[in-house]
C-alpha positions in Angstrom: -47.4 32.1 51.7 -45.6 30.5 55.1 -45.0 27.3 53.2 -43.9 28.8 50.0 -41.5 30.9 52.4 -40.7 27.7 54.6 -39.7 26.0 50.7 -37.3 28.9 50.2 -35.5 28.8 53.3 -35.1 24.7 53.2 -33.6 25.3 49.7 -31.3 28.1 50.9 -30.1 26.2 53.6 -29.3 22.9 51.8 -26.9 24.6 49.7 -24.5 22.5 48.3 -20.8 23.0 46.6 -22.1 21.4 43.3 -21.8 24.2 41.1 -25.4 24.1 38.9 -25.2 26.4 35.4 -28.0 29.0 35.2 -28.2 31.4 33.0 -30.3 35.0 34.2 -31.4 37.7 32.1 -33.1 40.9 33.3 -36.3 42.9 32.1 -38.1 46.0 33.6 -41.9 46.7 34.1 -44.1 49.4 35.6 -42.5 52.9 35.8 -39.7 51.7 33.4 -39.2 49.1 31.0 -35.6 49.8 31.0 -33.2 48.2 33.0 -29.9 50.1 33.5 -28.0 48.2 35.4 -28.0 45.3 38.1 -26.0 44.5 41.4 -26.2 41.4 42.6 -25.3 40.5 45.8 -24.9 36.7 46.9 -26.2 36.7 50.5 -24.5 33.0 51.0 -20.9 33.7 49.8 -20.9 37.6 50.6 -19.5 38.3 47.0 -21.0 40.9 44.8 -20.7 42.7 40.8 -22.3 44.9 38.7 -23.6 44.2 35.6 -25.7 46.1 32.6 -29.1 45.6 32.3 -28.6 44.1 29.1 -26.1 41.6 30.2 -26.7 38.1 30.6 -25.6 36.8 34.4 -24.0 33.0 34.4 -23.9 31.7 37.7 -21.3 28.6 38.0 -18.7 27.3 39.0 -14.8 29.7 39.1 -14.1 30.6 35.5 -10.7 30.9 35.1 -10.5 33.0 31.6 -10.4 36.5 31.0 -12.5 37.9 28.2 -11.6 40.4 25.5 -15.0 43.0 25.0 -16.5 42.5 21.5 -15.0 44.5 19.2 -17.9 45.3 16.3 -15.1 46.2 13.8 -13.8 42.8 13.8 -16.1 40.9 14.8 -20.0 40.2 15.3 -22.1 37.5 16.5 -25.5 37.2 16.9 -28.5 35.9 17.9 -27.1 35.6 21.3 -28.5 33.6 23.3 -29.2 31.3 20.3 -31.2 28.1 20.1 -29.1 26.2 18.0 -26.7 28.1 16.2 -25.2 31.8 15.7 -23.6 33.7 12.9 -20.1 34.9 13.1 -19.6 38.2 11.1 -16.0 38.4 10.1 -14.2 42.2 8.9 -10.9 42.5 7.6 -8.7 43.3 4.9 -9.3 40.9 1.8 -7.4 37.6 1.6 -6.8 37.9 5.6 -6.2 34.4 7.3 -8.5 34.0 10.5 -8.0 31.5 13.6 -11.4 30.9 14.7 -11.8 29.3 17.7 -14.7 27.3 20.1 -13.6 26.7 23.7 -15.7 26.0 26.8 -15.2 28.1 30.1 -12.8 26.2 31.2 -10.9 26.6 28.3 -11.1 23.4 26.8 -11.0 23.3 23.0 -14.3 22.6 21.3 -13.3 23.7 17.7 -10.6 25.2 16.0 -10.3 26.5 11.7 -7.8 28.3 10.2 -10.0 30.5 7.0 -9.3 32.6 4.3 -11.4 35.8 4.1 -11.4 35.9 0.1 -13.5 39.5 0.1 -12.6 40.7 3.9 -16.2 40.8 4.9 -17.5 37.2 5.3 -20.3 35.3 7.5 -19.8 31.8 8.9 -22.6 29.7 10.7 -21.2 27.8 13.9 -23.4 25.0 14.9 -23.3 21.3 16.8 -22.9 22.9 20.4 -24.6 21.5 22.9 -26.6 23.5 25.9 -24.5 26.1 27.5 -21.7 28.7 27.6 -18.8 28.9 24.9 -16.1 31.4 24.2 -15.6 32.2 20.6 -12.5 33.9 19.7 -11.3 35.0 16.5 -7.6 36.2 15.5 -6.6 38.1 12.4 -3.6 39.1 11.6 -2.6 39.2 15.4 -6.0 40.7 16.3 -7.8 38.9 18.9 -11.5 39.5 19.5 -13.7 37.1 22.0 -17.2 36.8 22.9 -19.2 34.8 24.8 -22.6 32.7 23.4 -25.1 30.8 25.1 -26.4 28.1 23.5 -30.1 26.9 24.9 -30.7 23.7 23.6 -28.8 20.6 22.4 -27.7 19.4 19.1 -27.7 16.5 17.2 -24.4 17.3 15.5 -20.8 17.7 15.5 -19.4 21.1 16.0 -18.7 22.9 12.5 -18.0 26.7 11.3 -19.7 26.7 7.6 -19.4 29.6 5.2 -22.5 31.3 4.4 -22.4 33.6 2.2 -20.8 37.2 1.7 -22.2 39.8 4.3 -22.9 42.5 1.8 -24.7 45.4 1.9 -28.1 43.6 2.4 -26.8 42.5 6.0 -24.9 45.5 6.2 -27.8 47.7 6.6 -29.7 45.5 9.2 -26.6 45.3 11.2 -27.2 48.1 13.4 -30.1 47.0 15.0 -28.9 43.4 15.5 -26.1 44.5 17.2 -27.8 47.0 19.5 -30.1 44.1 20.5 -27.3 41.3 21.2 -24.7 43.9 22.5 -24.8 42.7 25.9 -22.5 40.1 27.3 -22.5 37.2 29.5 -20.8 38.3 33.1 -19.9 35.0 35.3 -20.0 34.5 38.9 -19.1 31.8 41.0 -22.3 30.4 42.4 -23.6 27.2 44.5 -26.5 25.5 44.1 -29.3 26.8 46.8 -27.6 29.8 47.5 -30.0 33.1 48.1 -29.2 36.3 45.4 -29.9 39.8 46.2 -30.4 41.8 43.1 -30.9 45.5 42.9 -32.0 46.9 39.5 -31.6 50.6 38.5 -33.0 52.6 35.9 -32.6 56.5 36.5 -34.2 57.0 39.7 -35.7 53.7 40.0 -34.3 51.1 42.4 -36.0 48.0 43.1 -35.1 45.0 45.1 -35.2 40.7 44.5 -34.1 38.2 46.3 -34.7 34.5 44.8 -32.6 31.0 44.5 -32.3 30.0 40.9 -33.2 26.7 40.1 -33.5 27.4 36.6 -32.1 29.9 33.5 -34.8 32.4 33.8 -35.3 36.3 33.1 -35.9 38.3 36.5 -38.3 40.9 36.3 -38.2 44.1 38.2 -41.3 46.6 38.9 -40.2 50.0 39.1 -42.4 52.1 40.9 -41.6 55.5 42.1 -40.2 56.6 45.7 -38.5 60.2 45.9 -39.3 62.0 49.3 -40.2 65.8 48.8 -36.1 66.3 49.5 -35.6 64.8 46.6 -34.1 61.5 48.0 -35.0 58.3 45.7 -35.2 55.1 47.6 -34.7 51.4 46.2 -37.8 49.7 47.1 -38.8 45.6 47.8 -41.9 43.4 47.5 -42.6 41.6 50.6 -45.6 39.5 50.3 -48.4 42.1 49.6 -46.9 45.3 50.6 -44.1 47.3 48.7 -41.9 48.5 51.1 -39.0 51.0 51.3 -35.5 49.0 51.4 -33.8 52.1 53.0 -34.6 54.5 55.7 -36.0 57.6 55.3 -33.7 60.9 55.2 -36.5 63.4 54.2 -36.0 66.6 55.7 -39.4 68.4 54.2 -42.7 67.2 54.7 -44.5 65.6 51.6 -46.1 68.9 51.2 -42.5 70.5 50.4 -42.3 72.7 54.1 -39.2 72.1 55.7 -39.0 69.7 58.6 -37.6 71.4 62.0 -34.1 70.1 62.6 -33.2 70.1 66.4 -29.6 69.4 67.5 -29.8 70.8 71.0 -30.7 68.3 73.8 -32.9 70.6 75.5 -34.9 71.7 72.4 -34.8 68.3 71.7 -36.9 67.6 75.1 -39.3 70.4 74.6 -40.3 69.8 71.2 -44.0 70.2 70.7 -44.1 69.2 67.1 -42.6 66.9 64.3 -38.5 67.3 63.8 -35.8 65.0 62.7 -31.9 65.3 63.6 -29.2 62.9 62.2 -27.1 60.4 64.9 -24.6 62.6 66.7 -25.7 65.6 64.5 -23.5 64.1 61.9 -25.0 63.5 58.7 -21.8 62.5 56.7 -20.9 59.4 59.0 -24.3 58.2 60.0 -27.1 60.2 58.0 -26.0 58.9 54.9 -26.0 55.7 55.5 -28.9 54.9 58.3 -31.0 57.6 57.8 -32.5 60.4 60.0 -34.2 59.8 63.5 -37.9 61.7 63.5 -39.6 62.0 66.9 -42.9 60.5 67.7 -44.5 63.5 67.4 -44.7 62.6 63.2 -47.1 60.2 63.6 -49.7 62.7 64.3 -49.4 64.3 60.9 -48.3 61.1 58.5 -47.0 63.8 55.9 -43.2 62.7 55.7 -43.2 59.7 53.3 -42.9 59.8 49.5 -46.0 60.9 47.9 -47.9 57.5 47.3 -46.5 55.8 50.4 -47.3 55.9 54.1 -46.2 55.1 57.9 -46.5 51.7 58.2 -49.5 50.7 60.2 -49.4 48.0 63.2 -51.5 45.7 60.7 -48.6 46.0 58.2 -45.9 45.4 60.3 -47.4 42.2 61.6 -47.9 41.2 58.2 -44.6 41.8 57.5 -43.3 39.7 60.3 -45.6 37.2 60.0 -44.8 36.6 56.3 -40.9 35.4 57.8 -42.3 33.2 61.0 -42.3 34.2 64.0 -40.8 37.3 65.9 -38.2 35.1 67.1 -36.3 34.6 63.7 -38.0 37.6 61.6 -35.8 39.9 62.9 -32.6 37.7 61.3 -34.2 37.6 58.4 -34.8 41.3 58.1 -31.2 42.4 59.0 -28.6 43.3 56.3 -25.9 40.6 56.6 -22.5 40.9 57.2 -20.4 43.8 59.5 -20.4 46.8 57.4 -23.0 48.3 59.5 -24.1 45.9 61.8 -21.5 45.0 65.2 -21.2 41.7 65.7 -22.5 39.1 66.1 -25.6 40.3 64.4 -27.0 37.1 65.2 -29.6 35.5 62.5 -29.0 37.8 60.1 -30.0 36.0 56.1 -32.0 39.2 54.6 -33.7 36.7 52.6 -36.2 39.0 51.9 -34.0 41.9 50.8 -35.6 44.2 53.6 -32.1 45.1 54.5 -32.8 46.3 58.0 -29.8 49.2 59.3 -29.3 49.6 62.7 -30.0 53.4 63.1 -29.5 53.9 67.1 -32.5 56.2 68.2 -32.1 59.5 70.3 -33.6 59.5 73.5 -36.3 61.7 74.7 -33.8 63.6 76.5 -31.5 64.0 73.9 -28.2 61.8 74.0 -27.9 59.7 71.1 -27.6 55.9 71.6 -26.9 52.2 70.1 -26.0 52.8 66.5 -25.1 50.0 64.6 -26.5 47.5 67.4 -30.1 48.5 67.6 -32.8 49.8 64.8 -36.0 51.0 65.7 -38.7 52.0 63.1 -42.3 53.9 63.6 -45.5 52.8 63.1 -48.6 54.8 62.5 -51.2 55.6 65.2 -53.7 52.7 64.9 -57.2 54.9 64.5 -58.9 52.5 66.9 -56.6 52.1 70.0 -55.0 55.3 69.1 -51.7 53.7 70.2 -48.5 53.2 68.4 -45.9 50.3 68.6 -42.7 50.9 66.9 -40.3 47.7 66.3 -36.9 47.3 67.1 -33.8 44.8 66.0 -30.5 44.1 67.9 -27.4 42.7 66.6 -27.3 40.2 69.3 -30.4 38.6 68.5 -32.7 37.2 65.8 -36.0 38.8 66.8 -38.2 41.6 66.0 -40.2 43.2 69.1 -42.6 45.7 69.9 -41.9 48.5 71.9 -44.0 51.0 73.9 -43.9 54.1 72.0 -42.2 57.2 73.5 -43.4 60.5 71.2 -40.3 62.1 72.3 -37.6 59.8 71.1 -36.2 59.6 67.6 -36.6 56.9 65.7 -35.8 55.7 62.0 -38.7 55.2 59.7 -39.6 52.8 56.9 -42.1 54.0 54.4 -44.9 51.5 52.8 -46.8 51.8 49.5 -50.2 53.1 49.3 
């Protein structure tokens, strides 16, 4: 496992300025097979975009062509992606003239034809294109429609448009299903070979994170699992090693059985608490809690009744497995941290987030009640070891790439990440 991770890091650190072209599509499995949308974040460049789950992501050099969305009343292209050829179906008034053009992503002309639509609704085949992404445009009576297509194999022939037949009732009857299947667009994103992408897929209340370094055209599958607490908060999840972790800090204000968890804002009451309790940093949910989650006192480990159904507080061994997956503790903290300075104070040393864990610095609440270290440190609880009865929270700071074990303080307030059963 470590060898695979080392190879992953070597590939990403050897990132060059050579822009490769990869086509990435998406699928869902588990508790949902539908991908509503996908957020793609380039961890190396710090750039992001969101696309529909049915779209295809084109990774490559900067594209300087603006694209209009498909107009189904005028032009319909299928199948897309295609292995060798596509059908271009056009719809206009009888005896209209159409200018059909095929260009590459840099706008260089590949093919140009001026054709007459005798019946107004006709179908053409486009073949002879080599593997790559192209833009097909149809200008009919001054109305322009464009669409990107993906060709997945090379051709031995020259590019050409050829009339196939008149697209009559038989073709029209099956058009709706075909149209829905190939409605997704090709969305381009600047990419240099070796860069790490963090993708977050959304399907209703499900959110799954996956990081990878593209090396070929591929379909990225997201396994959706339920992670909703008793307060109704749904969390993104990420698979690391053999475990599935929450990729956000917990915000639950109810025990998993629905019982309300005590909220303590007063410092003296916090110090004198004899049971589980929670708070928001500086008692301010809008500023801190909505981003960094809640802080829970150490007494919560006595119950382990806080995580969403099917989830639990991570054990000492689960924390160890997580950090071991990324290598020595001196480097693992950086690999777990969210990159940039939106939520971390500078310098955020060593932050790469290569696993998609997205550790956030929620600070902590001291046993006496004052709050400290927001944006500088994050501290997360572990469960109590059944043999030693000890608890060792983990901590990560903004000025180090390490993750450390700390002595447990049952009166202090910590962040929480849960692990799937």
